[in-house]
C-alpha positions in Angstrom: -58.0 30.1 146.0 -54.3 30.1 145.8 -54.3 26.3 146.1 -56.7 25.9 143.2 -54.6 28.3 141.1 -51.5 26.2 141.8 -53.2 23.0 140.8 -54.5 24.5 137.6 -51.0 25.8 136.8 -49.4 22.4 137.4 -52.1 20.6 135.3 -51.5 23.1 132.4 -47.8 22.8 132.7 -47.6 19.0 132.5 -50.3 18.9 129.8 -48.4 21.4 127.6 -45.1 19.6 128.3 -46.6 16.3 127.3 -48.1 17.7 124.1 -44.8 19.4 123.3 -43.0 16.1 123.7 -45.6 14.3 121.5 -45.3 16.9 118.8 -41.6 16.6 118.9 -41.9 12.8 118.2 -44.2 13.6 115.3 -41.9 16.2 113.9 -39.0 13.7 114.0 -41.0 11.1 112.2 -42.1 13.6 109.6 -38.5 14.7 109.1 -37.4 11.2 108.6 -40.1 10.6 106.0 -39.1 13.8 104.2 -35.5 12.7 104.2 -36.5 9.3 102.7 -38.6 11.0 100.0 -36.1 13.6 99.0 -32.8 11.9 99.5 -31.7 10.9 96.0 -28.3 9.3 96.9 -26.8 6.9 94.4 -28.2 4.0 92.5 -26.1 1.0 93.4 -24.8 -1.3 90.7 -24.0 1.3 88.0 -20.5 2.1 86.9 -18.8 5.4 85.8 -19.7 7.5 88.8 -23.2 6.2 89.0 -23.9 7.0 85.4 -26.7 5.0 83.7 -26.3 6.4 80.2 -22.7 6.1 78.9 -24.1 4.4 75.8 -26.4 7.4 75.2 -23.6 10.0 75.2 -23.1 11.7 71.8 -20.6 14.1 70.4 -20.4 15.9 67.0 -17.1 16.4 65.3 -16.1 19.3 63.0 -16.5 17.0 60.0 -20.1 16.6 60.9 -19.7 13.0 62.1 -21.8 12.0 65.1 -20.5 9.6 67.7 -23.1 7.7 69.8 -22.0 5.9 72.9 -18.5 5.3 74.2 -15.8 2.6 74.0 -17.2 -0.8 72.8 -20.7 0.5 72.8 -19.9 3.4 70.5 -20.7 3.9 66.8 -19.7 6.7 64.4 -22.3 8.0 62.0 -20.6 9.5 59.0 -22.0 12.8 57.8 -23.9 13.1 54.5 -21.1 15.1 52.8 -18.5 12.4 53.5 -16.4 11.6 50.4 -17.1 7.8 50.5 -14.8 7.3 47.5 -11.9 8.3 49.8 -11.1 5.3 52.0 -9.0 7.5 54.3 -12.3 9.1 55.4 -13.6 5.7 56.5 -11.1 4.4 59.1 -13.6 1.9 60.6 -14.2 0.3 57.2 -11.2 -2.1 57.3 -10.6 -5.0 54.9 -11.6 -7.3 57.8 -14.9 -5.5 58.1 -15.5 -5.5 54.3 -14.9 -9.2 54.1 -17.8 -9.7 56.5 -20.3 -8.3 54.0 -18.8 -8.9 50.5 -16.4 -11.6 49.4 -15.2 -10.1 46.1 -12.7 -7.4 45.1 -13.9 -4.1 43.9 -14.2 -3.8 40.1 -14.6 -0.1 39.3 -12.3 0.1 36.3 -9.2 2.3 36.1 -9.3 5.7 37.6 -7.2 7.2 34.8 -9.7 6.1 32.2 -12.6 8.0 33.8 -12.0 9.5 37.2 -15.7 10.4 37.7 -16.9 6.9 36.9 -14.3 5.4 39.3 -15.2 7.8 42.1 -19.0 7.1 41.7 -18.4 3.3 41.6 -16.0 3.3 44.6 -18.1 5.8 46.6 -21.3 3.7 46.0 -19.6 0.5 47.1 -18.1 2.1 50.2 -21.3 3.9 51.1 -23.2 0.6 51.1 -20.5 -1.1 53.1 -20.3 1.8 55.6 -24.1 1.7 56.0 -24.0 -2.0 56.8 -21.2 -1.5 59.3 -23.0 1.3 61.1 -26.3 -0.6 61.2 -24.5 -3.5 62.8 -22.9 -1.2 65.4 -26.2 0.6 66.0 -28.0 -2.7 66.8 -25.3 -3.5 69.4 -25.7 0.0 70.9 -29.5 -0.3 71.0 -29.3 -3.6 72.7 -27.1 -2.1 75.4 -29.7 0.7 75.9 -32.4 -1.8 76.3 -30.3 -3.9 78.7 -29.6 -0.8 80.8 -33.3 0.1 81.0 -34.1 -3.4 82.1 -31.4 -3.1 84.8 -33.0 0.2 86.0 -36.4 -1.4 86.1 -35.1 -4.3 88.2 -33.3 -1.9 90.5 -36.5 0.2 90.9 -38.5 -2.8 91.9 -36.3 -3.3 94.9 -36.6 0.3 96.2 -37.0 1.1 99.0 -35.1 -1.8 100.5 -36.0 -1.1 104.1 -37.5 1.3 106.6 -34.1 2.6 107.6 -32.0 2.0 104.6 -34.6 2.6 101.9 -34.9 5.8 100.0 -38.0 6.8 98.1 -35.8 9.4 96.4 -33.9 6.6 94.7 -37.2 5.4 93.2 -37.7 8.9 91.8 -34.1 8.9 90.5 -34.7 5.5 88.7 -38.0 6.8 87.2 -36.2 9.9 85.9 -33.4 7.8 84.4 -35.8 5.6 82.5 -37.8 8.5 81.2 -34.6 10.3 80.2 -33.3 7.3 78.3 -36.6 6.9 76.5 -36.5 10.5 75.4 -32.9 10.1 74.2 -33.8 7.0 72.2 -36.7 8.8 70.5 -34.3 11.7 69.6 -31.6 9.4 68.3 -34.1 7.3 66.3 -35.3 10.4 64.5 -31.7 11.4 63.7 -30.8 7.9 62.5 -34.0 7.9 60.3 -33.0 11.2 58.7 -29.4 10.1 58.2 -30.5 6.8 56.5 -32.8 8.7 54.2 -29.9 10.9 53.3 -27.7 7.9 52.6 -30.3 6.6 50.1 -30.2 10.0 48.4 -26.4 9.9 48.2 -26.6 6.4 46.8 -29.0 7.6 44.1 -26.6 10.5 43.3 -23.6 8.1 43.0 -25.7 6.0 40.6 -26.6 9.1 38.6 -22.9 10.2 38.4 -21.9 6.7 37.4 -24.4 6.6 34.5 -23.5 10.1 33.3 -19.8 9.2 33.4 -20.4 6.0 31.5 -22.4 7.9 28.9 -19.6 10.4 28.5 -17.1 7.7 28.0 -19.2 6.0 25.3 -19.7 9.4 23.5 -16.0 10.0 23.6 -15.2 6.6 22.3 -17.7 6.9 19.5 -16.3 10.3 18.5 -12.8 8.8 18.3 -13.9 5.8 16.3 -16.0 7.8 13.7 -14.7 11.3 13.6 -16.9 13.6 11.6 -15.3 15.0 8.5 -14.7 18.7 8.5 -17.4 20.8 6.9 -16.2 23.1 4.2 -18.3 25.9 2.6 -18.3 25.6 -1.2 -16.3 28.3 -3.0 -18.7 30.5 -4.8 -17.0 32.2 -7.7 -18.4 35.4 -8.9 -19.8 35.4 -12.4 -18.0 37.5 -15.0 -19.9 40.6 -15.8 -21.1 41.1 -19.4 
């Protein structure tokens, strides 16, 4: 009886020990898979501390201007209340930039003749030039965004790169980056659409001011050319009483 009990104990001992060792192997494999799935790590091939969206960064200044992107990929969107007639408010609109879009000199008359007409004419011209300059810079920024998304897609296609070095977490990171960039593009597109509509309204207001100032000048010139004679009331003498 004691012999049978000893044999049963030994069988159970080695069986449990073998099962425990087998489960330990399974646990280690599961742990490795979990590490591969959840390890984000870095996406190789992206600059600025692994950032994939430097051209998506945006800041808003106290003046209301919005800067999209950084460095050579950046563009400044002037606010709707910008005084476009004041060239100091448009530092990016240099003579070199103006020459790209128009080959003639501004002809808005003399400011001392009619300040309002000059402001409207100069503001309208600068507004159109600034819109062209910003549109050109935006196209460059949008191309960089598309280029970065394509780069992300190509990187994601290579993930994971191997059983030991690959990381499924990197694939999740790449997916998140693409979705984030798409969301930012939609938000920026709406902002640009509203801004461009506001520019058209500012353009219409400049045209209105220009027309009103011209009408005022014509009325003043007409008044100086043909001044109206003063109106005198006839002297009514009282009749003598009988």
